[in-house]
Structure formats: C-alpha cells, structure tokens
C-alpha positions in Angstrom: 0.1 0.2 -0.3 1.3 3.4 -0.7 2.6 5.4 1.9 0.0 8.3 1.4 -2.5 5.7 1.5 -1.4 4.2 5.0 -0.7 7.6 6.4 -4.5 8.9 5.4 -5.7 5.8 7.1 -3.7 6.5 10.3 -4.8 10.4 10.3 -8.5 9.4 10.0 -8.1 6.7 12.6 -6.4 9.1 14.9 -9.0 11.8 14.3 -11.7 9.6 15.2 -10.2 8.3 18.2 -8.9 11.8 19.6 -12.6 12.9 18.9 -13.9 10.2 21.2 -11.4 10.0 23.6 -9.6 13.1 23.8 -5.9 13.6 23.6 -4.7 12.6 27.0 -7.1 9.3 26.9 -6.4 8.2 23.2 -3.9 5.1 23.0 -1.6 4.4 20.0 -2.8 0.8 20.1 -6.3 2.1 19.6 -5.1 4.2 16.8 -3.4 1.5 15.2 -6.0 -1.1 15.5 -8.7 1.2 13.9 -6.1 2.0 11.1 -5.6 -1.8 10.7 -1.8 -1.0 11.0 0.9 -2.0 13.9 1.7 0.5 16.3 5.3 0.3 15.2 4.4 1.4 11.7 2.3 4.6 13.2 5.1 5.3 15.2 7.7 5.0 12.3 5.2 7.1 9.9 4.3 9.9 12.6 6.7 9.6 15.2 4.9 10.2 18.4 1.4 10.9 19.6 2.1 14.7 19.8 3.2 14.8 16.3 0.2 12.8 15.3 -2.3 15.1 17.1 -0.4 17.7 15.6 -0.7 16.4 11.7 -4.5 15.6 12.8 -5.0 19.2 13.6 -3.0 20.7 10.6 -5.1 18.2 8.2 -8.4 19.3 9.5 -7.4 23.0 9.8 -6.3 22.6 6.0 -9.4 20.9 4.9 -11.4 23.5 6.9 -10.2 26.6 5.4 -10.0 24.8 1.8 -13.8 24.5 2.0 -14.7 28.1 3.1 -12.3 29.2 0.1 -14.2 26.9 -2.4 -17.6 27.9 -1.4 -17.0 31.5 -2.2 -17.7 32.0 -5.7 -15.2 35.7 -6.6 -18.1 36.4 -9.2 -20.9 36.3 -7.3 -22.1 39.9 -5.4 -20.5 40.5 -2.0 -23.4 39.6 0.2 -23.3 36.0 -1.6 -19.8 35.7 -1.1 -20.2 36.1 2.7 -23.3 33.8 2.8 -21.7 31.3 0.7 -18.5 31.5 2.9 -20.8 30.7 6.0 -22.8 28.0 4.6 -19.2 26.1 3.5 -18.1 26.5 6.8 -21.1 25.1 8.6 -21.5 22.3 6.1 -17.9 21.0 6.7 -18.1 21.1 10.1 -21.3 19.3 10.0 -20.0 17.0 7.4 -16.8 16.4 9.7 -17.9 16.2 13.0 -14.9 14.2 14.3 -12.3 16.9 12.7 -14.1 19.8 14.3 -14.2 18.1 17.5 -10.4 17.8 17.2 -9.8 21.5 16.4 -12.6 23.3 18.5 -12.4 21.1 21.5 -9.6 18.9 22.1 -6.9 20.9 20.5 -7.8 24.1 22.4 -7.5 22.6 25.8 -4.1 21.1 25.7 -1.8 24.1 25.3 1.2 24.8 23.2 2.1 23.6 20.7 -1.9 22.6 19.9 -3.2 25.7 20.7 -0.8 27.9 18.3 -1.7 25.6 15.3 -5.6 26.3 16.2 -4.8 30.0 16.7 -3.1 29.7 13.4 -6.2 28.4 11.6 -8.3 30.6 13.5 -6.4 34.1 12.3 -6.8 32.6 8.6 -10.3 32.5 8.9 -10.5 36.0 10.4 -8.6 37.1 7.2 -10.8 35.5 4.9 -14.0 36.9 6.9 -12.4 40.5 6.8 -11.9 40.8 3.6 -15.5 39.7 2.8 -16.9 42.2 5.2 -14.8 44.8 3.5 -16.5 43.9 0.2 -19.6 43.6 1.5 -19.5 46.9 3.0 -18.1 48.6 0.4 -20.7 46.9 -2.5 -23.8 48.0 -0.3 -22.6 51.7 -0.7 -21.1 52.3 2.7 -21.2 56.3 3.7 -17.6 56.1 4.8 -15.1 53.7 4.8 -15.2 51.4 8.1 -12.3 51.5 10.5 -9.7 48.7 10.1 -9.7 48.1 13.7 -13.5 47.6 13.7 -13.4 45.6 10.2 -11.0 43.1 12.6 -13.2 43.1 15.4 -16.3 42.4 13.6 -14.5 39.5 11.9 -13.1 38.2 15.0 -16.8 37.9 16.5 -18.2 36.5 13.5 -15.8 33.7 13.7 -16.3 33.1 16.9 -19.9 33.1 16.8 -19.5 30.6 13.9 -17.4 28.7 16.0 -20.0 28.5 18.9 -22.8 27.7 16.6 -21.2 25.0 15.1 -20.7 23.2 18.3 -24.4 24.0 18.9 -25.6 23.0 15.7 -23.6 19.8 15.4 -25.6 18.6 18.6 -29.1 19.1 17.8 -30.8 16.2 17.2 -34.2 15.0 17.0 -35.6 18.2 14.9 -36.9 15.7 12.3 -34.7 17.7 9.5 -31.7 16.7 7.5 -28.2 17.8 8.6 -28.2 20.0 5.3 -31.4 22.2 6.3 -30.1 22.4 9.9 -26.6 23.8 8.6 -28.6 26.3 6.3 -30.3 27.5 9.2 -27.5 27.9 11.2 -26.0 30.1 8.5 -28.8 32.0 8.0 -29.0 32.9 11.7 -25.5 34.1 11.8 -25.9 35.9 8.3 -29.2 38.0 9.4 -27.1 38.7 12.9 -24.3 39.8 10.6 -26.3 41.8 8.0 -28.1 43.9 10.5 -25.3 45.1 11.9 -23.5 45.9 8.6 -26.5 47.4 7.0 -26.5 50.0 10.2 -22.8 50.6 9.7 -23.0 51.0 6.1 -25.9 53.5 6.5 -23.9 55.6 9.3 -26.3 54.2 12.0 -24.1 53.3 14.9 -25.0 52.4 18.2 -24.0 55.3 21.1 -24.5 54.9 24.6 -27.0 57.2 26.1 -25.5 59.8 28.3 -27.7 60.9 31.3 
C-alpha cells in the first residue's frame, strides 16, 4: 500500500479516536488497531502521539480552510460571497464532526503547540472574513470606509460566533430535519445577525451609549 494512503488511514483513525477519547485518553494501540496497522508502523510514519495529534490538527485545519474558500464564488455579489462562506463553514463542520471536535475542543485544551496551531487556523479564517466584510460594506455603498480595527473586530466576532454555533448545531438532534437543512438554518441565523449590523454601519447608524 502506498505510504500516503497508509498515512491517510492512520490520520483518519487518529481523528476518530482523539474526538471520541480526547488527547490524554487516546491510545496509540487503539489508533493503530482502527487504522489496520501495527503500532510500530504508526510510530515509524508519524513519530509520536504529539506529532500525530499535530498532524491531525493541520490536516483538519487545511480541509476547513479549503472548504470555506471553495464555497466563495469570486464572481458572486459581495453579500452572496459572505453567505456562501458561512454555508461552506457550517457544511464542512457538520460533515466532519470528528475533525471539528479535534480542532474546536481537543486542541484548545492542551496548550502549546496545539493551541498555536488552532490560533493560526483561526487567524486565517479571520483574514477571509475580514475581506468579505470589507467587500460587502463597499458593495453596499457604505457612507464612509469602516475603520480597519472595527472590521477586524467584527471579523473576530463573526468567526467566534460561527465556531460556537457549529458546536451547537452539530449537537442538535430530534428535530426531524436533515443535516443540510440544519446547517442552512444555522448559516441564516448568523448571516441575519451580521447583515443587520452591516446594514446599520453602511448607513452610518451606530449604537451610542446614552448619556444621562
């Protein structure tokens, strides 16, 4: 079997075990058994449990970024690009719950270097959303350019909300609807939230603390 195929099987198994057991409780024996490989071969290819977990994080992060970027049609109107990006995010996390569990739950709780890997993923998502927010505001005839710090803050808030909603959405069951419907509803919830804020900003309507 080609090495790349064997490594993919090992990573698939590792993601499933890490998502189910958590990093600390996951064993290389269980990962090797699920992958249909010997434990020495897993160590030969991926060196250590820490290296294997890092490889899982990097693979799942790249897959998520690729899914979001692929969903954004550069020729679509700006608001549709933002909408499609959200749909791509929620569709991918719904279709890959183990990968999302590794990224969002496991990797965040075990410190460096794993947290740094996830922080890098989050920044890449923020960069994509920052561009989409800027383009959406400009296309909508924003009365004045949004300050960069404000756009960055909005992007961080939107990504954080998307991460939280993905966990909530993936945990929903018993509603009698398919996953595609659920992910669409989740994306619509966040798009409506973001769109209302952008609509006010584009028209120069900003919230201000009332002074007594």
